[in-house]
N, C-alpha and C positions, 0 to 999 in steps of 0.2 A: 250369770248363775242365779238360780232361784233358791232363796232361803226361807223356809216356812217358819212362822211364829205362831205357836198355839195359844189360843185364848181359852181360859177356863173361867167358870163363874168366880168372881173375886180377883181375877188378874188385874194388875194396875199398870204394868210397864210394857205391855205389848206394843203400843204405838211408839214408845221410845225405842224399843228394839227394832221395829220396822224402819224407823228413821235412821238409826245407826247403820243398818244394812244398806240403806239407800246412799248414805254419805260415803260408805266404803266402796260403793260401785256395784253392789249387788241389787237383785230384784226381790223385795220382800213379798211373801205370799201369806196372807192371813189364813190360819187354820182354826177350825172349831173343835173343841174337846170331844164332842159327841160323834165326830165323823172318823171312821177308820181309814178313809181315803185321804192321804196327805198330798195328793196332787203331784206326785212325781218330783218333789223338790229335791235339791242337791244337798241340802243340810237343813237342820232344824234348831231353833232356839226355843227353850222353855223359859219364859220370862218371869220376872218377879211379881209379887202380889200376895194374895191370901186365898189361894184356890180353895173353893168350897168352904170358905170361911175359916180355914185351918181347923175344921172339926176333926175329931178322932186324933190325928197327929198331922202336923204340917206336911202336906204333899201326899198323905196316905190315900185319900180318896182319888186325887188326881192321877195317882199311879195306876189306878184301875180303869181310867177313861179309855175309850176305844182309840183315840188318837195316840195316847201314850203307849198303849200296847203295840200299836203299829210301829212307833218309834223304837221300842224295845226290840222288835223283830228285825227292823232294818239296821239298827245300830250293830247288831251281831254280824251283819254283812258289810259293815264299814261306813255306814252313814254318819257324817260328822254331826254331833249333837252338843249344844252348849246349854247348860242349866245355870241360870242366874238366880241366886237367893232362893226364892220359893221353887225355882226350877231345879236348883241343887238339891233341895229337900225331896223333890219328886224323883230325881235320879237315884237318890239313896233309897227311897221307899220302893222304887221299882227294881232295885238290885242291879242297876247298871253301874253303880258305884258302891263300895262297901262302907260300913259304919253307920252312924246316925247323927242327927242334929237335934239338939235339945235347947231348952230355955237358956238364955244368956246367964252366965254365972252370977251377975249382979242383979238379975231378975228384972231388968228394965229394957225397954226399947232403946236402941242406940242409932243415932244418925250423925255421921261424921265423914270427912275426907280421910281415907285410910291409906297409909303407905304399906305396900306389900312388895315382897321380893319374888321375882320370877325364877323358879327353881327348875323348870323343865321347858325347853324351847322346841321340843321335838313333836309336840302335839299339833293337831290340825288347827287349833285355835291360838297357838303361841309361837308359831315359827318365825314371825317377824320381830320378836323380842330378842334381846341379848341375854345370855346366861347370867344370872345373878343381878339383872337390871332391877332397879328400884323404881316403882311407879306409884302413882297416887290415883285411887279410884274411890268414888263415893260408896259408903256402906250404910245400910239401913235395915235393921232386923231386930227381932225379939227372940227368935229361936235359931241362933247361929252358932251355938257351941258344938263343935265337932267332937264326937266320941267314937271310940273303937276299942276292941280288945287289944291287949298287949301284943298278941300274935299278929293281928291285922296291922297295927301300927308298924311293927317290925317289917312286915311284908311290904307295906307302902314305901317305907324309907329305903329298903334294900332294892326295890324295883324302880326307884326314882319316879314314883307316881304322885308325889306331892308336887303340885304345879305352882302353887303360890303359898307364901308364908307371911304372916303378919309381922310388921316391923314397928319398933318404938313402943307399942302397947298391944297386948292381946285383948281385943275389945269385947270378947264374949266367952272367954275361958276355953277356947278350942285346944284340944290336946296337941302337943308338938307345934303350937302356933299355926296350925293348918288353916289356910284360907281357901284352898281349892285343890281338887284332885283330878286325876285322869284314870281311865281304864287301862288295861294292859296294852291294848292296841293303839291307844293315843287318839282315837277319834271322838271319844266322849270326855268332856270336861265339865266340871261343876265348880262353882265358886260362890261365896257369899257376897262379896262386893259387886257393884253394878257398873260394868264397863260401858253400858249404853248411855250412862249419864256423864260420860267423859269423852265425847266424840266430836264436839263442836265448840270452837273458840267462842267465848262469851257466855257459855252455859255449863262449863266444867268446873273442876276444882281450881282453887287459887294456885298459882305457881310463882316462882321468883321473877318471872318475866312480866306477868300482868295478872290482875284479878280475873278469876273465872276462865282462865285461858287453857286449863289442862285438857288434853285430848289423848291421854294414854290409852283410853278404852277403844279408840278407833282401830288400833292394830289387831284387836281380837277378830274383828270382822274382815279386815283386810287379809289376815292370816288364813282364814278358812277359804277365802276366794283364791288365794295363791295355792293352797293345798288341793283345791278342786281342779284348778288348771293343770297342776302337775301330776294329778292322779291318773 
């Protein structure tokens, strides 16, 4: 299965996402932000970084890029899409996911291994997790505070569209401890933590088993491959 990874000016984690896809057994396909042709890929990852320098608002300019607009069109038809950190911001700015992401409550960039709880295992990107499973994924952001109206929050909770929730500490002031969301169909997922940085033993978060041995992020990419095979 071919999974596209879009590179925008200022993207940092596109190569990491490509490696994660390869480790999961997929074929990564580099995509360029200015191209509307996304090469008939089976799924798309919007990776982390600082697209267009985070000018205007994080993800706001990237949401208007030709590649993003094609992703928006195809997501409506069921294309699986994962937005990681800046990619989550792009999904929100392109209205594939509701709400907004603002400056961290403490006004500082944060980088830490973050425990989160899996709240929804029915999405294209989470089907290999257990309900309420607690996992550890690296987190690094300055504008990760999730906000939404009271009505939108009520809708997200009622429709089980909160996919991940922060545990132990809310690192950025996100409402309802929200770390990630899905759309109504379950093919689009956005989250602030970085699963692509927890896919290979020796390079992931520390665990009780060994230093840097955490690979919880690998199942994100394995999940979408399973979803594609079964679709």
